[in-house]
C-alpha positions as CSV (number, residue, x, y, z in Angstrom):
1,M,-42.1,175.6,-70.5
2,K,-41.7,172.5,-72.6
3,A,-40.0,170.7,-69.8
4,I,-42.8,171.6,-67.3
5,D,-45.4,170.4,-69.8
6,I,-43.6,167.1,-70.2
7,A,-43.3,166.7,-66.4
8,I,-47.0,167.4,-65.9
9,K,-48.0,164.9,-68.6
10,D,-45.8,162.2,-67.0
11,M,-47.2,162.9,-63.5
12,T,-50.7,162.7,-64.8
13,R,-50.0,159.4,-66.5
14,S,-48.4,158.0,-63.3
15,F,-51.3,159.0,-61.1
16,R,-53.7,157.3,-63.4
17,S,-51.9,154.0,-63.1
18,T,-53.1,151.8,-60.2
19,F,-49.8,149.8,-60.3
20,A,-47.8,153.0,-59.9
21,L,-50.0,154.3,-57.1
22,V,-49.7,151.0,-55.2
23,F,-45.9,151.1,-55.5
24,M,-45.7,154.8,-54.6
25,F,-47.8,154.8,-51.5
26,G,-48.9,151.2,-50.6
27,V,-45.5,149.4,-50.6
28,P,-43.6,152.0,-48.5
29,L,-46.4,152.0,-45.8
30,L,-46.5,148.2,-45.9
31,L,-42.7,147.8,-45.4
32,T,-42.7,150.4,-42.6
33,G,-45.4,148.5,-40.8
34,M,-43.6,145.2,-41.3
35,F,-40.3,146.6,-39.8
36,Y,-42.3,148.1,-36.9
37,F,-43.7,144.7,-35.9
38,M,-40.6,142.7,-36.7
39,F,-38.3,144.7,-34.4
40,G,-40.6,144.9,-31.5
41,G,-42.3,148.3,-31.9
42,A,-45.6,146.9,-30.8
43,T,-44.4,146.0,-27.3
44,K,-45.0,148.1,-24.2
45,S,-41.6,147.7,-22.7
46,D,-39.2,150.7,-22.2
47,Q,-36.1,148.7,-23.0
48,G,-35.8,149.8,-26.6
49,F,-33.8,148.0,-29.3
50,S,-30.4,146.8,-28.4
51,V,-27.8,145.0,-30.5
52,P,-25.5,142.5,-28.8
53,V,-21.7,143.1,-29.0
54,T,-20.1,140.9,-31.7
55,N,-16.5,139.7,-31.2
56,V,-14.5,139.8,-34.4
57,V,-11.3,137.9,-34.9
58,V,-9.0,139.1,-37.7
59,A,-6.0,137.2,-39.0
60,N,-3.7,139.8,-40.5
61,L,-1.6,138.0,-43.0
62,D,-0.6,141.1,-44.9
63,Q,3.2,141.2,-45.5
64,G,3.4,144.7,-46.9
65,G,5.8,145.4,-49.8
66,S,7.6,148.0,-51.8
67,G,4.4,149.7,-53.0
68,F,3.2,150.2,-49.5
69,D,6.6,151.5,-48.4
70,L,6.4,154.2,-51.1
71,A,2.9,155.4,-50.2
72,K,3.2,155.0,-46.4
73,A,4.4,158.5,-45.8
74,Q,1.3,160.0,-47.4
75,M,-1.2,158.0,-45.3
76,P,-2.3,159.1,-41.9
77,G,-0.8,156.8,-39.3
78,G,1.3,155.1,-42.0
79,A,4.6,155.8,-40.3
80,Q,3.8,153.3,-37.5
81,A,2.3,150.6,-39.7
82,H,4.3,147.9,-41.5
83,S,1.5,146.9,-43.8
84,L,-1.9,148.1,-45.0
85,G,-3.6,145.4,-42.8
86,A,-1.9,146.8,-39.7
87,M,-3.0,150.3,-40.6
88,V,-6.7,149.1,-41.0
89,L,-6.6,147.3,-37.7
90,A,-5.1,150.4,-35.9
91,S,-7.8,152.7,-37.4
92,C,-10.6,150.4,-36.4
93,R,-9.3,149.6,-32.9
94,I,-9.6,145.8,-33.6
95,R,-7.4,143.4,-31.7
96,A,-5.8,140.9,-34.0
97,L,-4.4,137.5,-33.3
98,P,-0.6,137.2,-33.9
99,A,0.1,135.7,-37.3
């Protein structure tokens, strides 16, 4: 019962503070409204929100090594990879430029 009494005392103290009330209720509503207007929620179009495709170029300069050779058998897809960088590129389906 002592823990419940302490919790009730702390909640009462928090709800008496104007600063705490503003940060508990005002700021989340303000931020939600800002994001609504920033990302086009106020428009009447039916297009929705779309993110353009971003092309990423990766220069895999990883040479591998003895530490990778020892742990390669334990990793999924490690048997085909010659380095950790090649394994990351294979798992992400990223096309890398030849080094």
